[in-house]
N, C-alpha and C positions, 0 to 999 in steps of 0.2 A: 486519357486514362479515366474511365468512368467508374463511379460507385456501383452502377448496375453490373458491369463486368465483374468487379470484385465480388459482389454478392453471389452472382451465378457460380463463380469458381468455388467459393466457400461452401455453398449449398450442395454443389455436385460432389465435392470431396467428402462432405458430411454424409451423403447418402452411401458412399463407399464404406465409410467407417461404421455406419449403422448396420450395413449388411454383414460386416465382418465381426461385429461385436457379439461375444458369447460363443464364437466358433473358431478360436485361435488354435491352430494345429501345431504350430512351431514357433518358438520364441528363441531368437538368437541374441547372444551377448556381443556388444561391440567393444568399447574401450575397457569397461569394467562392469561389475555386477549391477550397477545402477543404470547402465545404458543398454537397453534392449531394443530389438526391432522385430516387427511382425510383417507378414505379407501385406497387411492392410496399409502399413506405412508406405511401402513401395507402390502399391496400387494408387493410393491417394496422391503421392507426389507425381507419378506418371501422368495422372489425369490433369493435375494443375499445370505441370510443365507443358503438356500438349496444348492446353487452352491458351496459355500465355504465348507460346511460340506461334500459334495459329493466328492470334490477334495482334500481337506486338513482336514480330519476328526479329526486330533489330535490338530488342532489349536484352540485357544480361539476366541470368537467373542463378540464384544461389539457394540451394536446398540442402536439407539435412542429409538425405539419403544418397543424392547423386552429385553433390559438390557444386562447383562454380563453373558456369558456362559463360565465358567472357566474350562478348561481341563488341567490345570497345565503345559501349554506349554510356551516357551519363545516367541512364535509368537502370536500376537493378531490382528485380523482384526477389524478395527474401521469403523463403517458404519453409514452414514447419508442417508437414502433412499430417502429423499426429503428435500433438503435444500432450504428454501424459501417457506414453506407451505402457509403462508399468501398470498404471491403473486400468487401461484398456485390456491388457493381457490378463489381469486379475478379475475381469468382469465388474469393475467399479466404474460408474459412468462419469468420472471426472477427467475429461479429456476434450481436446478441441483441435481445430485447424487454424493456423495462423498464416496470414499472407500480408506482406508489407511491400510498398513500392518506395525505393530510396532514389532520390534525385541527387546525384553526386554523393553527399555524405549525410543527407537528412531525410528521414521518412516524411513523405508527403501524402500518402494514402495508406490506410491500414484497416485490416479486418480480422476478426476472431469469431469463430462459429463453434458453439457447444451443441453438437448434434443431438444428444440424448434429451436435452431440455429445449431444443429448438430456439436457442438464444443467439442472435446474430448482432455482433458489435462492429461498428465501423467508425472511422474518423477521417477527416481530410484536414490538411494543414490550414489553420485559422478558420475551419468550418464547423468546429464542434464535434462532439462524440455522441453516438446514438446506439441504442439497443432496440432492435426490432422497430426502427424508424422513430423512436421516441428519444428525445434529448436526455442524456444522463449527466449527472454531476457528482463529483467525488465528495466525500464527507467534509463538512466544515467544522465539525466538533473539535474543540481545543482541549478538553479535559480527557487525558489518556484513560482514566478510569471508566469512561463511558464508551470505550472503543474496543473492538476485537482487532487483533493483528494476526497476520499470516507470516510464517517463516518456513521456507522450504529447505530441507536438509538432506543432502545426498551422501552416499558412501564416498569416502576419500581414502586414498592410500597414505595420506599424511595425517597421522593421529593428532598432531598438534593443531591442524586446521579444524578438525572435528571438535577438539577441546575448546578452541577459541569461539567457535560458533555456539557451542553449548553454554558458554559463559554469557554470550550475547542474549541468547534466549532466556537465561536466568534473569538477567537484568531487565529485559522487557516484560516478562511475565509478572514481575513484581510491581509493575507500574500500570499495566493494562487490565482490562476486564478479564480477558481470556485469550488463549492461543488457539488458532485454527490452522489447518494446512491440508491442501489437496496435492501439494507439490506439482502443480500444473498451472496452465494459463488461467484456470478457473479462479485462482487466488487474485490475480491481477484484474480479471474481469469484474469480480466482486468489489475490488477497491475502486475501480473506475465508476461504478454506480453507487458508491457510498455505503455498501453493506459492511465492508471491511475498512478500518481506519488506516492501516499501514500494511504493505506487503513487501517482503524482503526475500531476495534470493541471491546467493553468492556463487552459484554454479550454473551458468547459462552460456549458450552460444548465441550468435547473432540472430538466428531464426527464432530463438525463445523470447527475445526481448524487443526486437525492432518494431513489430506490430503493436505490442502492448504499450510501448513507450509513447507512441503518438496518441493512442486511444486515451491513455491516462492523462497526458498533458492537456489534450483537448477537453477532457472532463474536469480540468481544474487542478489536478494533482501536480506535485513537483516530483520529478524523477531524476535521480542522480545515481552515481556509483556509491559503493558502500562507504567511501571516504568523503562523499559530498562532491565528487568530481563530475564534470560533464561527461555524458556517454556519447562517444563518437563512433560512426560507422564508416568503415573503409572496405567495401566488398572486394575480395581478392582470394586467391588460393590460400594465402597465408592466414586470412581471417577465419578460415574454416576451423582452425585450432584455437582461436582467441577465446579466452574466458571473459565473461561479462558478469558484473555484479549490479544489483539495482535495489534502491529503496524508493518506494512510491508512497507519498503521503501528502496531505494538504499542506500548503506552504506555511501555515501558522504553526504546525507541529514538527515539520521536517527537521528543523534545527534541534529540537528536543530529542528526536530519535538519534541523531548523530552524537549528541552528548551522552546519551544513555549507552550506546554501543561502544563508545570510546575508541574508535578507530583513528 
């Protein structure tokens, strides 16, 4: 499993998204109003699945649009062919392609590509994190007032959940310099390279977080669930519906964030 293969897949999928950007003819809703899909999502995933199957035919594949293809292997490729579809559909260039390779239950290879800015992030387990082949490091700043934070907030059918998240944002914004959000992998990419101090998302699927988890950790960030719990990956049909939460921050302030959000 080579980094070069991963890069080629990400760049190829990125070309598909660039070709479709600005010309979306149909937007379909999936589970709710926050979950939409375009033809480019399907084309990108089809390209990625074909590339993986052609090179690693024995490996499992878990993707957002076409589910889990179980070949009984310890390796599973986890694919988000278009992370940030709502932005893409609105012609906002905050979106990317995410691909991770999980060995048993742990990401060992991961990539993220932001095609509109041509920024390619990748990481290998214990091999560091890189952006366009240059090593990246998460922020080491310990004073929250010197940091920006990102918080992604989606529609929820549970108004109490939305209220709880609004209270978290209120608590954080009173302690940080400012709030930013693209509600996409861009937030986590910026956290991995130190532009953003903390990135939080409470509404994700495995394909949203698996790749970014490894990139962030290899950049020096601490990544846990919203309650400080370890994030575990168990690819299966059941995991397609599993919700993931994540807080990514440098280890020196991660505990402060947990205290502030009071979960």
